[in-house]
C-alpha positions as CSV (number, residue, x, y, z in Angstrom):
1,M,-55.5,-56.6,77.9
2,K,-58.9,-56.2,76.2
3,V,-62.1,-56.3,78.2
4,A,-65.7,-56.6,77.1
5,L,-68.6,-55.2,79.1
6,L,-72.1,-56.6,79.3
7,L,-74.7,-54.3,80.9
8,T,-78.1,-55.7,81.7
9,G,-81.4,-54.2,82.6
10,N,-84.7,-53.1,81.0
11,E,-84.2,-49.6,82.5
12,L,-81.1,-49.1,80.4
13,M,-82.9,-50.1,77.2
14,T,-85.9,-47.8,77.8
15,G,-83.8,-44.8,78.8
16,D,-85.2,-44.7,82.4
17,T,-81.7,-45.1,83.6
18,V,-78.7,-43.5,81.9
19,D,-75.6,-45.7,81.8
20,S,-72.9,-44.2,83.8
21,N,-71.5,-47.5,85.1
22,S,-69.6,-48.4,82.0
23,S,-67.7,-45.1,82.4
24,R,-66.9,-46.0,86.0
25,I,-65.7,-49.5,85.0
26,A,-63.6,-48.2,82.0
27,Q,-61.8,-45.6,84.1
28,S,-61.0,-48.0,86.9
29,L,-59.8,-50.6,84.4
30,A,-57.6,-48.2,82.5
31,L,-55.7,-47.4,85.7
32,Q,-54.8,-51.1,86.0
33,G,-53.7,-51.5,82.4
34,F,-56.9,-52.9,80.9
35,D,-58.8,-51.4,78.0
36,V,-62.5,-51.8,77.3
37,A,-62.8,-52.9,73.6
38,H,-66.4,-53.9,73.4
39,K,-69.7,-53.0,75.2
40,V,-73.1,-54.6,74.9
41,T,-76.3,-53.6,76.6
42,V,-79.3,-56.0,76.8
43,G,-82.6,-56.1,78.6
44,D,-83.7,-58.5,81.3
45,D,-84.1,-61.4,78.9
46,L,-82.4,-64.6,80.0
47,D,-81.8,-66.0,76.5
48,L,-80.3,-62.8,75.2
49,I,-78.0,-62.5,78.2
50,V,-76.8,-66.1,77.7
51,E,-76.3,-65.5,73.9
52,E,-74.2,-62.4,74.5
53,L,-72.2,-64.2,77.2
54,K,-71.3,-67.0,74.7
55,N,-70.3,-64.4,72.1
56,L,-68.2,-62.3,74.4
57,T,-66.4,-65.1,76.2
58,A,-65.4,-66.6,72.9
59,R,-63.7,-63.3,71.8
60,Y,-62.3,-61.8,75.0
61,G,-60.2,-63.0,78.0
62,I,-62.1,-60.8,80.4
63,V,-65.9,-60.1,80.5
64,I,-67.4,-57.8,83.2
65,V,-71.1,-58.2,83.6
66,N,-72.9,-55.3,85.3
67,G,-76.4,-55.6,86.7
68,G,-78.8,-58.4,87.5
69,L,-77.5,-59.5,90.9
70,G,-80.4,-58.3,93.1
71,P,-83.3,-60.1,94.8
72,T,-86.0,-59.6,92.2
73,V,-87.3,-61.9,89.5
74,D,-85.7,-59.8,86.8
75,D,-82.2,-60.2,88.3
76,L,-81.0,-62.9,86.0
77,T,-77.2,-62.9,86.0
78,A,-76.7,-65.9,88.3
79,E,-79.2,-67.9,86.3
80,A,-77.5,-66.9,83.0
81,L,-74.1,-68.0,84.3
82,S,-75.6,-71.3,85.3
83,M,-77.1,-71.9,81.8
84,L,-73.9,-70.7,80.2
85,S,-71.6,-73.0,82.2
86,G,-73.9,-75.9,82.7
87,Q,-73.4,-75.7,86.4
88,P,-76.3,-75.9,88.8
89,L,-77.2,-73.0,91.1
90,I,-76.3,-74.0,94.7
91,E,-76.4,-72.1,98.0
92,N,-73.0,-70.6,98.4
93,P,-72.0,-70.5,102.2
94,E,-70.0,-67.2,101.8
95,A,-72.8,-65.5,99.9
96,L,-75.4,-66.8,102.4
97,S,-73.4,-65.4,105.3
98,H,-73.1,-62.1,103.6
99,V,-76.8,-61.8,102.9
100,I,-77.8,-62.7,106.5
101,T,-75.3,-60.3,107.9
102,W,-76.5,-57.5,105.6
103,C,-80.2,-58.2,106.6
104,N,-79.3,-58.2,110.3
105,T,-77.4,-54.9,109.9
106,K,-80.4,-53.3,108.2
107,G,-82.9,-54.8,110.7
108,V,-84.8,-56.6,108.0
109,E,-85.9,-60.3,107.6
110,A,-83.7,-62.5,105.4
111,N,-86.7,-63.6,103.3
112,A,-86.8,-65.7,100.2
113,A,-86.1,-62.8,97.9
114,N,-83.0,-61.8,99.8
115,L,-81.8,-65.4,100.1
116,K,-82.1,-65.8,96.3
117,Q,-78.8,-63.8,96.2
118,S,-76.9,-66.6,97.9
119,F,-77.5,-69.1,95.1
120,L,-74.5,-69.1,92.7
121,P,-73.2,-71.4,90.0
122,E,-71.5,-74.4,91.7
123,N,-67.9,-73.7,90.7
124,S,-68.0,-69.9,91.0
125,S,-66.6,-67.8,93.7
126,V,-67.7,-64.6,95.6
127,I,-66.5,-61.1,94.8
128,A,-67.1,-59.1,98.0
129,N,-69.6,-56.3,98.1
130,P,-68.9,-54.1,101.1
131,I,-72.1,-52.1,100.7
132,G,-75.0,-54.0,99.2
133,S,-76.8,-57.2,99.8
134,A,-75.8,-59.0,96.5
135,V,-72.3,-60.4,96.3
136,G,-70.4,-60.3,93.0
137,I,-69.7,-63.5,91.1
138,Q,-66.4,-64.7,89.6
139,L,-66.5,-67.6,87.1
140,V,-64.0,-68.9,84.5
141,F,-65.7,-70.1,81.3
142,N,-64.1,-71.0,78.0
143,E,-60.8,-69.6,79.4
144,C,-62.5,-66.3,80.0
145,L,-62.6,-64.6,83.4
146,L,-66.2,-63.5,84.1
147,L,-66.6,-60.9,86.8
148,C,-70.2,-60.0,87.7
149,T,-71.0,-56.8,89.5
150,P,-74.1,-55.1,90.9
151,G,-75.8,-52.3,88.9
152,V,-76.1,-49.9,91.9
153,P,-73.5,-47.2,91.2
154,S,-72.3,-46.8,94.8
155,E,-71.8,-50.6,95.2
156,L,-70.0,-50.9,91.9
157,T,-67.7,-48.1,92.7
158,A,-66.8,-49.6,96.1
159,M,-66.1,-53.0,94.4
160,L,-64.1,-51.6,91.5
161,G,-61.6,-50.1,94.0
162,G,-61.5,-53.2,96.1
163,S,-62.6,-56.7,95.4
164,V,-62.8,-56.4,91.6
165,S,-59.4,-54.8,91.4
166,D,-58.0,-57.6,93.6
167,A,-59.5,-60.3,91.4
168,L,-57.9,-58.8,88.3
169,K,-54.5,-58.6,90.0
170,R,-54.7,-62.2,91.0
171,A,-55.7,-63.4,87.6
172,F,-53.3,-61.1,85.6
173,P,-50.4,-60.3,87.9
174,S,-48.3,-59.0,85.0
175,A,-50.8,-56.3,84.0
176,K,-49.1,-52.9,84.2
177,A,-50.9,-50.0,85.8
178,R,-51.3,-47.1,83.5
179,L,-50.1,-43.8,84.9
180,V,-52.6,-41.1,84.1
181,R,-52.3,-37.4,84.8
182,R,-55.7,-35.7,84.6
183,L,-55.8,-31.9,84.2
184,K,-59.1,-29.9,84.4
185,L,-59.6,-26.9,82.1
186,F,-62.3,-24.3,81.9
187,G,-63.0,-21.9,79.1
188,M,-61.7,-23.9,76.2
189,G,-63.2,-26.5,74.0
190,E,-61.7,-29.8,72.7
191,S,-61.2,-28.5,69.1
192,A,-59.4,-25.3,70.3
193,L,-57.2,-27.3,72.6
194,Q,-56.4,-29.8,70.0
195,Q,-55.4,-27.1,67.5
196,L,-53.2,-25.4,70.0
197,L,-51.4,-28.7,70.7
198,A,-51.0,-29.3,67.0
199,D,-49.6,-25.8,66.4
200,H,-47.3,-25.5,69.4
201,C,-46.3,-29.1,70.0
202,P,-45.8,-30.8,66.6
203,D,-43.2,-33.1,68.0
204,W,-45.3,-34.5,70.8
205,P,-43.6,-37.7,72.1
206,E,-45.4,-41.0,71.3
207,E,-44.7,-42.2,74.9
208,V,-47.2,-39.7,76.2
209,T,-50.7,-40.3,75.0
210,V,-53.1,-37.4,75.0
211,G,-56.8,-37.9,75.7
212,F,-59.8,-35.5,76.0
213,R,-63.0,-35.9,77.9
214,A,-65.5,-33.1,77.3
215,G,-67.8,-32.1,80.1
216,A,-69.9,-29.3,81.3
217,P,-68.4,-27.1,82.5
218,L,-64.9,-28.6,82.7
219,L,-62.8,-30.2,80.0
220,E,-60.5,-33.0,81.1
221,L,-57.1,-33.5,79.5
222,K,-55.4,-36.8,80.2
223,L,-51.7,-37.5,79.8
224,E,-51.0,-41.2,79.9
225,I,-47.8,-43.2,80.1
226,D,-47.2,-46.9,80.4
227,S,-44.0,-46.8,82.4
228,M,-42.3,-44.9,85.2
229,D,-39.4,-44.4,82.8
230,S,-41.6,-41.9,81.0
231,V,-42.6,-39.8,84.0
232,D,-40.0,-37.1,83.3
233,L,-41.1,-36.9,79.7
234,R,-44.7,-36.5,80.8
235,N,-43.8,-33.8,83.3
236,A,-42.0,-32.0,80.5
237,C,-45.1,-32.2,78.3
238,E,-47.2,-30.8,81.2
239,K,-44.8,-27.8,81.6
240,E,-45.2,-27.2,77.9
241,L,-48.9,-27.2,78.2
242,E,-48.7,-24.7,81.0
243,T,-46.9,-22.3,78.8
244,I,-49.7,-22.7,76.1
245,V,-52.9,-22.9,78.1
246,G,-51.8,-22.4,81.7
247,E,-54.4,-19.8,82.5
248,F,-57.2,-22.2,81.5
249,I,-55.9,-25.1,83.8
250,V,-58.1,-25.1,86.9
251,G,-56.7,-28.1,88.7
252,E,-56.3,-31.9,88.4
253,N,-58.1,-35.1,89.2
254,D,-61.3,-34.3,91.2
255,D,-60.7,-30.6,91.5
256,S,-63.7,-28.4,90.7
257,L,-63.9,-24.6,90.2
258,A,-65.6,-24.3,93.5
259,S,-63.1,-26.5,95.4
260,V,-60.2,-24.5,93.9
261,V,-61.7,-21.2,94.9
262,V,-62.4,-22.5,98.4
263,D,-58.8,-23.7,98.7
264,L,-57.4,-20.3,97.6
265,L,-59.6,-18.5,100.2
266,Q,-58.6,-20.9,102.9
267,Q,-54.9,-20.2,102.1
268,R,-55.7,-16.5,102.6
269,K,-58.0,-17.0,105.6
270,Q,-60.5,-14.8,103.9
271,Q,-64.2,-15.1,103.1
272,I,-66.5,-14.8,100.1
273,T,-70.2,-14.1,99.6
274,V,-72.4,-14.3,96.5
275,A,-75.4,-12.4,95.3
276,E,-77.3,-14.3,92.6
277,S,-80.2,-13.6,90.4
278,C,-80.3,-15.6,87.2
279,T,-78.4,-18.6,88.7
280,G,-80.8,-19.0,91.6
281,G,-78.3,-20.1,94.2
282,M,-76.2,-22.5,92.1
283,I,-73.0,-20.7,92.8
284,A,-73.6,-20.9,96.6
285,S,-74.6,-24.5,96.2
286,Q,-71.4,-25.4,94.5
287,L,-69.3,-23.6,97.1
288,T,-71.1,-25.2,100.0
289,G,-70.7,-28.6,98.3
290,V,-67.0,-28.4,99.2
291,S,-65.9,-29.9,102.5
292,G,-64.6,-27.3,105.0
293,V,-66.2,-24.4,103.2
294,S,-67.7,-22.9,106.4
295,S,-64.3,-21.4,107.1
296,V,-64.6,-19.1,104.0
297,F,-68.3,-18.8,103.4
298,E,-71.0,-17.6,105.8
299,A,-73.7,-16.2,103.7
300,G,-75.1,-15.9,100.2
301,F,-78.1,-14.1,98.7
302,V,-80.5,-15.2,96.1
303,S,-82.1,-11.8,95.0
304,Y,-84.3,-12.9,92.1
305,S,-86.8,-10.1,92.3
306,N,-86.0,-6.3,92.0
307,A,-87.7,-5.8,95.4
308,I,-85.3,-8.2,97.1
309,K,-82.3,-6.6,95.4
310,Q,-83.4,-3.4,97.0
311,T,-84.5,-4.5,100.5
312,V,-81.9,-7.2,101.1
313,L,-78.9,-6.0,99.2
314,G,-79.6,-2.3,99.3
315,V,-79.5,-1.7,95.5
316,D,-80.8,1.7,94.7
317,N,-84.2,1.6,92.9
318,H,-83.1,4.4,90.7
319,L,-80.3,2.2,89.3
320,I,-82.8,-0.5,88.4
321,E,-85.2,2.0,86.8
322,Q,-82.5,3.7,84.8
323,F,-80.3,0.8,83.7
324,G,-82.4,-2.3,84.3
325,A,-81.8,-5.3,86.6
326,V,-79.4,-6.8,84.1
327,S,-76.8,-4.1,84.0
328,E,-73.3,-3.3,85.2
329,Q,-74.6,-0.7,87.7
330,V,-77.0,-3.1,89.3
331,V,-74.7,-6.1,89.5
332,R,-71.9,-4.1,91.0
333,A,-74.4,-2.7,93.6
334,M,-75.4,-6.3,94.3
335,A,-71.8,-7.3,95.0
336,L,-71.1,-4.4,97.2
337,G,-74.3,-4.9,99.1
338,A,-73.5,-8.5,99.7
339,I,-70.1,-7.6,101.1
340,E,-71.7,-5.0,103.3
341,F,-74.3,-7.3,104.8
342,S,-72.0,-10.4,105.1
343,S,-68.7,-8.6,106.0
344,A,-67.0,-10.9,103.5
345,D,-63.7,-10.0,101.8
346,Y,-64.8,-10.9,98.3
347,A,-68.1,-11.2,96.4
348,I,-69.5,-12.6,93.2
349,A,-72.7,-11.2,91.8
350,V,-74.6,-12.2,88.7
351,S,-77.7,-10.9,86.9
352,G,-78.8,-12.1,83.5
353,I,-81.5,-13.3,81.2
354,A,-81.7,-17.1,81.2
355,G,-84.6,-17.4,78.8
356,P,-86.2,-18.7,76.8
357,S,-88.2,-15.5,77.1
358,G,-87.5,-12.1,78.5
359,G,-84.8,-10.9,76.0
360,T,-84.8,-7.7,74.1
361,E,-82.8,-6.3,71.2
362,E,-80.5,-4.5,73.5
363,K,-80.3,-7.4,76.0
364,P,-81.0,-10.7,74.2
365,V,-81.5,-14.0,75.9
366,G,-78.2,-15.2,77.2
367,T,-77.0,-11.8,78.4
368,V,-75.4,-11.8,81.8
369,W,-73.5,-9.2,83.9
370,I,-71.0,-10.6,86.4
371,A,-69.2,-8.7,89.1
372,W,-66.4,-10.2,91.1
373,G,-63.6,-9.0,93.4
374,D,-63.4,-7.0,96.6
375,R,-64.7,-3.7,97.7
376,D,-61.6,-1.8,96.5
377,N,-61.1,-3.7,93.2
378,L,-64.5,-4.8,91.9
379,Q,-64.4,-6.1,88.3
380,S,-67.5,-6.4,86.1
381,H,-68.2,-7.6,82.6
382,R,-71.0,-8.5,80.3
383,F,-71.1,-11.9,78.6
384,N,-73.6,-13.6,76.3
385,Y,-74.4,-17.3,76.3
386,P,-77.5,-17.9,74.2
387,V,-78.1,-21.6,75.3
388,S,-80.8,-23.5,77.1
389,R,-81.9,-22.1,80.5
390,Q,-80.3,-25.0,82.5
391,F,-77.0,-24.9,80.6
392,F,-77.0,-21.1,80.9
393,Q,-77.2,-21.3,84.7
394,T,-74.5,-24.0,84.7
395,M,-72.1,-22.1,82.6
396,V,-72.7,-18.7,84.2
397,S,-72.0,-20.3,87.6
398,A,-68.8,-21.8,86.3
399,L,-67.8,-18.6,84.6
400,A,-68.3,-16.5,87.8
401,L,-66.2,-19.0,89.9
402,D,-63.5,-19.0,87.3
403,L,-63.3,-15.2,87.2
404,M,-63.0,-15.3,91.0
405,R,-60.3,-18.0,90.7
406,R,-58.3,-15.8,88.3
407,F,-58.8,-12.8,90.5
408,L,-57.4,-14.6,93.6
409,L,-54.5,-15.8,91.6
410,G,-53.7,-12.2,90.6
411,S,-54.6,-12.4,86.9
412,T,-55.6,-9.1,85.3
413,S,-56.5,-10.4,81.8
414,L,-60.0,-11.3,80.7
415,P,-59.8,-14.5,78.6
416,D,-61.9,-15.1,75.5
417,Y,-63.9,-17.9,77.0
418,F,-64.8,-20.6,74.4
419,Q,-63.8,-18.0,71.7
420,R,-67.2,-16.3,72.2
421,K,-67.5,-12.6,71.7
422,S,-68.4,-10.7,74.9
423,H,-69.4,-7.1,75.2
């Protein structure tokens, strides 16, 4: 079943807001067997919105409108639906009750601006919004199901998994949910993975669709099937993938490098610490973003200056003078110092040149030394990622966490991350 999206808002047209809602909608719909075939974005212009609604409802059986349901004068969706369908805007009792209840809960007055959200086209119905003040709107026009949703991402997400999904099930009970297996990989790009699949799996079954979603730092590989009859076939394909790229597979679904590391440590009932220079606390931030991390993480150190490396982590000044702050000797000393002061079982330490300045011929911008492991088996290696400062920090943090993940899993090999040459 093909779906069209209409996103509204001047902020989307000017670039002040980056559209992430269409991705949320598409992913939610795909799980229910609906495909987004067309997407249009327009500003807060009533005539343009109505014109696009006419075009889309003439071509598609489902149109989802996102945005324009709030209390301000530039929220035009309800008015556009009224013009499109020729139905007057009337006060909807269910929408009115929702707005008043929301205002009472927030301790604010249900003023005229808020009450504007209770006026819907006469023959439309309410799509429940469990979070925000504006209800969604459902309307059938020209044999097309129109579902209108708020632009606030948290509200949209709550509705996609609830009232919007319910509305689609009622209207299209025969739609088949798509079964998707999402694997997360680190250290390999789309083209490399695609080539490996082509080389090692030339007879890939057509019942299992492969999809890629590139991201930073993780790559998502999707295995999709349309029927439970193909589950065994999909499982066989996943096993084949594990033999080809198993070491690069971090986890699945919402797994992150940090969450996987935390889970491995929790299984061992052991703790980790970090000593960061060039990443400025990003590794610790990602670890502490995982629920329950306090059982495996008590302290981390951001030792950006040489003086702090010495006074806090106990790095010998002679090491810094002889080898420089970005060196194997110093990063290993940082890791051992962090273990000493935190009494953790494992440590990650990083020191590098994020740029855009500060590089030398011997140590160009993008150089980073990483140490990881425990007191008795501390690994260290030099990498080079000559990218923007922010991306450098993102990738070094991910790289360090992945090296720790591999260490905890007992891996002894050092992969050629992204087919880059390291030193």
